[in-house]
C-alpha positions in Angstrom: -1.8 2.4 67.8 -0.8 1.8 71.4 -0.3 -1.9 70.8 2.3 -1.2 68.0 4.1 1.3 70.2 4.4 -1.2 73.1 5.6 -3.9 70.6 8.3 -1.5 69.3 9.5 -0.8 72.9 10.1 -4.5 73.5 11.9 -5.1 70.2 15.4 -6.5 70.6 17.5 -7.0 67.4 18.7 -10.5 66.8 22.0 -9.4 65.3 24.7 -8.2 67.8 27.9 -6.6 66.4 31.1 -7.3 68.3 33.2 -4.3 69.3 30.6 -1.6 68.8 30.4 0.8 65.8 33.3 0.5 63.3 35.0 3.6 62.1 35.9 4.3 58.4 39.6 4.8 57.7 40.4 6.6 54.5 43.5 5.2 52.8 45.7 6.8 50.1 44.8 5.7 46.5 47.4 3.5 45.0 47.7 1.5 41.8 46.5 -2.1 41.9 49.3 -4.7 41.6 47.8 -5.9 38.2 47.3 -2.4 36.8 49.2 -1.9 33.5 52.0 0.6 33.9 50.9 1.5 37.4 47.7 3.3 36.2 45.7 4.9 39.1 41.9 4.8 39.0 40.4 8.1 38.0 37.6 9.9 39.9 35.4 10.0 36.8 35.6 6.2 36.2 32.7 4.0 37.3 31.7 0.4 37.1 29.7 1.1 33.9 32.7 2.5 32.0 33.5 0.6 28.8 36.8 -1.1 28.0 36.7 0.0 24.4 38.9 2.9 25.0 41.7 0.7 26.2 44.1 0.1 23.2 46.5 -2.0 25.3 44.5 -5.3 24.9 45.0 -6.7 21.4 42.1 -8.4 19.6 42.7 -12.1 18.9 40.4 -14.1 16.6 39.1 -17.5 17.7 40.2 -18.8 14.3 43.7 -19.0 15.6 42.7 -21.3 18.5 42.5 -25.1 18.3 39.5 -26.5 16.3 37.3 -27.2 19.4 37.3 -23.5 20.3 36.4 -22.1 16.9 33.0 -21.1 15.9 30.9 -23.9 14.4 28.9 -23.4 11.2 25.2 -23.0 11.9 23.1 -25.2 9.7 20.0 -23.9 7.9 17.6 -26.1 9.9 19.0 -24.6 13.2 18.5 -21.1 11.8 14.9 -22.0 10.9 14.3 -23.4 14.4 15.6 -20.3 16.1 13.6 -17.9 13.8 10.4 -19.9 14.4 10.8 -19.6 18.2 10.9 -23.4 18.4 7.3 -23.7 17.2 8.3 -26.1 14.3 10.6 -28.3 16.4 9.3 -31.8 16.6 10.1 -33.9 19.6 10.4 -37.7 19.4 
């Protein structure tokens, strides 16, 4: 026990902060520059809130994009490989 106390007394942290302790300055809440219509963040909002309640973003189907961005048709053999967990996939 005494050995651990004497070791703690000699401990010097390897990180040294310049300027001493920093103070927290509270700023007024303002709208973000990219916020639609200058909407302010609400106190009840959190990072886990969903975006489904936002009607301002229209849904766009990938079918209207060029051919390389559209969904590709999945073949039956690919479906079977996925459903089997890759157990039936043969390697050459």
